[in-house]
C-alpha positions, 0 to 999 in steps of 0.5 A: 526494471531492476529488481532484487530478492534482497531489496529492502521495502523502501528501495522497492517502493523507490523503484516502483516510483521510478518506473511508474513516475507518478504525478501524486504519491501518497504514503500512509505510514511515514516513520522516519521518511526513508521511503518517502524522503528518498528520490526520485521525488514525484511533483506532489509526494504526500504522507501521513503519520501520527508518530512522525517526527522527523524534518521534511527535507526541501527538494527542488524535484517536488513538494513534499507534504507530511500531516502529523495525524491518523489516517482516518483524521486525514481522510474524514476531514478532507484534508487529503482532498484539499491537499489534492485540489482536484488531482487523483493519487497516482501511487499509493503505498499503505504501511501504517496500522498494522491491523486489517480493519485499519488497512481496509478503511485505507484502501477504501478511502485510497481508490476513492481518490485515484483514477484509472491505471492508478497503483496501490502498494500494501505492505506486510502481507506475509508475517514469518512468525505467529508473533509478527501477525499478532493484532497486539505488538509485543516485538520491534518486527511487527506485521500484524494481521494485515495478511487478512485484509489480503485473504478479503481482497481476494475473496471480495475483489471487485475487478482489481488486478492483483499481484502478491510478492513474496520474496522482497520488502521484508515482509511482502507486498500487494499491488493492486492496480486500480482499473476503476476506481468507482469499483466497490466491495459488494459487502460493507465494511462491517462485513468485511471486517467480521470476515477478517477477524474470523479467520484463524491466526496465519490461517490466510498466509498460505492461501496468500502463498499460493498467488505469491511471485517472485520479484524477479518473475516475468509475471511481476515484471509484466504486471507493472509493464502493464500497469503503465500501459493502462496509466496511458489509455 
């Protein structure tokens, strides 16, 4: 397992794909396809992004499908279920709309289509400034208030092992192991949204930082190793 503190978001995710070897990979927020279109290629890779404008490459290693729509539309209209055709998501990378309530919906909808041992990565947990964390995009670098979902995930976690990586992938990452895809939050999405939006700007970032791991730490490596064990059970 080769991880460095200077590796990009794409390099980190591709490294996890190489270790995790998913049969089905979901990427919410494809942008230019820098991550989705980089090897290694799982047997099935599914991407969704309403602003997608690149060309999907052809590869003999696997099938890549990209839907130019919002993730809400993909989930609500059952397009993801038609595409999965009875399969489950093994690995997901959530990097779509950078607002906490959108990330919450993406997470809930993804978990429902996972299996025991699946892994979900969530980008942008550690904004570097108040401007980065704004709910309105005013500059190129923008994390939005994704961190608020990180705090809510810790507060209302129904039993998912979670790790926060604070020193890689630009603005950090959350790793969530799906030990049971039937687990549900004890509060409604509306109640969770109300809690998230009640947090003062960036108040949750120090809370997450207290739990952040280094990408080169033994705890991070063990988290991924245990993830592989969970998939084999």
